[in-house]
C-alpha positions, 0 to 999 in steps of 0.5 A: 295371276298373269305371272303364274300363267307365264310361268306355266307357259314357259314351263310347258315350252321349255319341256318341248324344246331341245335345251334343258327345261327349267325345272324350278318353274314348277316350285316357283308357280306353287309358291306364288299360287300359295302366296296369292291364295293366302293374301287373298283369303286375308283380304276377303276376311278383312273386307268380310267378303266372299268369292263369287264367279259372276260379275253381278253384285252378290247380296252380302250377309247381314252386317248387324249380326253379332255372329260376325264378332264371333266369327272374328274371334274364332278366326283369331283364336284358330290363327294364334293356335295355328301359327306356331305349328306352322313355324315348327313345321318350317323349322323341321324342314329347314335343314332339308333342301327342295329337289330343284331349287337350292332353297330350304324346304321350310320355304314352302310353308312361308306363304302359309305362315304369312297368310295365317298371320295376315288373317289373324291381323284382319280378324283383330282389325275387324274386332277392334273396329266393331268393338270400338264403334259398333255402328261403324263396324256394322255399316261396312 
């Protein structure tokens, strides 16, 4: 997150200085934010956690609930369905270049493809843990 703040600060400062602004900073910031968001989503799914804004420990849902396995299965199916669509979109945009960075426009979808893959992996790992040892999976 510090890198995002630093990139935005540099972008703001260079816009107000006499030398040319670093136009690629906006694209780099967006790509980093997407990557951090998807990695965080996969981490939360794997730990069966949730976002919270306070520092107090929040009550977690009942780990003995079999709906966790259903949620993991639905997440896995959804990710397996979505990943080819994202890869097709990346392929469509591969021939285009981003306006500022000399990089394929399909790169904008790379964090999403990685994130969906990580979510599928997290859901599969949760399912394997719950199916192999239900007591251990529920005790997390």
